[in-house]
N, C-alpha and C positions, 0 to 999 in steps of 0.2 A: 608301244608301250609297255610289254613287259618286260623288257632289256630294259627300260627304263628302269622300270622298279627296283630290279632284283641292284641292277646299279646303286640305287640309293637304299637299299638296304644294307648292300656293305660300309658305301659311305659312313652311314649312318655309325655303323657295328666298328669301325673304324673308327669313330668320333668320340665312340663314345669307354670306347679302349684306350684311347692314350692321349687325352681331353688335351689336344694339343699338337700343335707343327714344330719339332724342334728342329732347327738348325744352327749354324757355325760362319761366325765370322772372322775374318784378318781384317786388321791394321796396324800399319806401319807405324809405328812410336820415333822412330830414329831413323836415319838415311846419311850417315857423314862417311864419306866416301866407301871404302871399302866394308862400314861397319851395319848392318844395320839389323832395328832388333825392331822386333813382332810380335804380336797378343793375338791369339786368340778364344773369342769370344760367344760361349755359348749363347743363344736368347729362339725361348718360346713364343710361339703367338699361341692365346687360349683360345679352348673352342670353348664355349659351355654345354654340361652336357642336356640342357635347350636344344641344343642346334640337328647330335646326335636322336637326337629321339623321335623331336619330326623329323627328321629324313627320313628314320628309321618306319615309321607309321605310312609317310605320304606314299613308302616303294612299298608297303606291303595293301596300300588300297589302289596305288596302282594295277597291284596282278590280282585284285580280290573284283576290280572294276573289268578288267580282260578278260576275267570267269561269266563273268555274268553277263557280257554282248555276247558270246558264241552260245 
């Protein structure tokens, strides 16, 4: 449980810091023989701050629950 709590705290902190997952896609626009035209597009999957906050609180709760068990 302690390891899961630590992982949730780290993921929650990262979600609050970056507020989304960014990635790049490539698309082929034109492909005529040896001529190729491609474009890159940057996309973002938004993560609301509430997701990071919930993960952070859940991680802290797991660590505290583990301490009370001992």
